[in-house]
N, C-alpha and C positions, 0 to 999 in steps of 0.2 A: 132425566141423572146425566146422562152420557154427555148433552152439551154443557150441564154444566163446568164438567169436566176439560171442557175442549182447551181451556185457554189457562195454562199453568202459572207461568209469568205473568202477575197483573199490576201489578208493583205497587198494591195497595199499603203491605203492611212496612211501605221504605220509611213509615215515620214509627216506626216500632209500634203499630198494634196489629190485632188480625181480627178477622170476623169471625164471628160464632152463629150458629147452626138458623139461631133466630133472626140474624142480622144485624146483634148489634156488634160493636165493636170493645174491644177489650184491650191491655196492655199486653207486649209478649213475653213478660214478666210476672203476669200475672199469676198468684196462685190455681186458676184452673186452666190456666196456657200449661203450668208445671207438669199438672195432673194428665192432662192431655196428652202432650210429649213423652211422659215418662210410661203411659200405657202404650203408646206407637212403638215405643221401643221394645218396651216388654214384646209386641205381636214382634216386630222383627229378629228378636233374639229368641223367639221361636219358630218363626222361619227358619232361621242358621241349624234351630237343632232340627229342625225335619229334612236338612241336607242329611244327617245321616242316619245309619243304617238302624232300623226301629223296628219294635216287634209291631206286624200291622195295625193292631188292636190299638198300641198306644199311638201309632202315626194319625187313626180316625180321630182318638180322642184329642191330640192336638190341634188338628185342624177344628174340632169344633171349639177350642177354646179361641183360636184365632177368631173366630169368626163372634164369640162373645167380647174378646176384647176389640173390637169392630163395633159391636152395637156400645161397651162400655166408653167407647169414646165419641160416638154418637151422645148416647146420655149427656156425657160432661162439654160437650158443646154445644148442648141446646137447654138452658136451664129450665129447670122445671121440668123436663121430659123424665121419661121412663122408659126404661131399654131393658136390661139386666132387672132379674126378676129372682126370688126365690128359688124356684124350679132349676135355675141355674147352680144358684149357689146349692140346691141338696146335689146335683147333679156330680157338684165338684167331690161331694161327703160321699158320695158313693164313690168313685174313682178311689178317695183317701181308703176306706175299707178294702178295697180290691185288693191294689196295689200295699198295702200294709201288710195283708195278710199271711205274705211268705218272707218276710224279711225277719231276718234275726232281731230281735229287743236289741236295743242301744244301752250298751253299758258307759260306753268313751266317746267323746266328739268326736265328730269327722272333719276332715280337713275337704275344704271345695277342691277337688282331687280325682282320680282315678283315670278312667277314657273319656275320650273326648265326648262322646256326649253325654256323662256324667257331668263334667265340667263345664259345659255350655249348659246345661239344667239348672248348675250352680248358680252361674250370672243370671240366668234368668229369674231364677229365686232372688237374688238381690235387687236387680231390678224393679222385682214385682213388690218389694220391700217399700222400695223409694216411691212408687205409684201408690202405696196403700199411705204412707206418710203424709204427701199430698194431698190426697182425696179426703184425708183426718183431717188436716189442717184447713181445706176447701170447707169441711163439713163444720169447723166453728165459725166462719164468717158467713157462710151462705146455709142456703137450705137444701139438705143434697137428701136423697133415698136412700135406706140401709142398706140394701141390697148389692151396689159396689161396693160398699168398702167388705162388707162380709166376702164379699167372692174373693181379693184381692187377698184378702188375709186367706184364706181355703187354698186360692193356689199358690200362695207362696208356699206352706204346708205339703202342700200336692207336688210343687217341683222339687223338694226338701226328699218325698220319697222317691220322687222318678230317678235322681241321678243316684240314688243306692238302688234302685232296681236297675238303671243300666250300666252299673258297673257288675253288675253282675250277669247282663246279657253278651257286655264286653268281655265275660271271663274271669271277669276281676273281683274283687270286695271291696267296703268299704276301706279309705285311707283313714287311718285313726292318728288324733293328734294322741301324739308322746310329752306327759306332763313331764317327765323326769329327763327328755332326752335332756343331752350335752349339746348347748348353744356356743356355735363359732363365737367366740367374743371381737 
């Protein structure tokens, strides 16, 4: 693997195609490439979230998620290959239960705001939803395993919950949408 990454500027994509892990080439604007790019972007945003002060257990869980997202990219990069498993989806379900347990019930919509960490988690959530949409679209035209779609659905929910957790960790709370708020005209 080390020799494979020794040359980054290959110029093989200059005509608008990119290579997949199975050696085939596809257009850079193909649904598969969109999905791969969104997963990569999400992983980068989680990397930015990891620059924030976080509870130690959450830091380790986010690092595990980054590794899962790298696996997700690998699965998307090699048609017919499986790397994301039901066990990884179940791990997210467990994290959702863990972090939801101490949060107050939501009675209003919340704004993607609060602490810097919470705001970054919301950005991660929206990028995750975009990646999920591209995976769903890809699954309509090519055969995909269910686990990647399920994983992204759970992860976006988890990122929403984590934004709430991070607001509390930062000493704040949810920033509520105010339906009746006077708007500047």
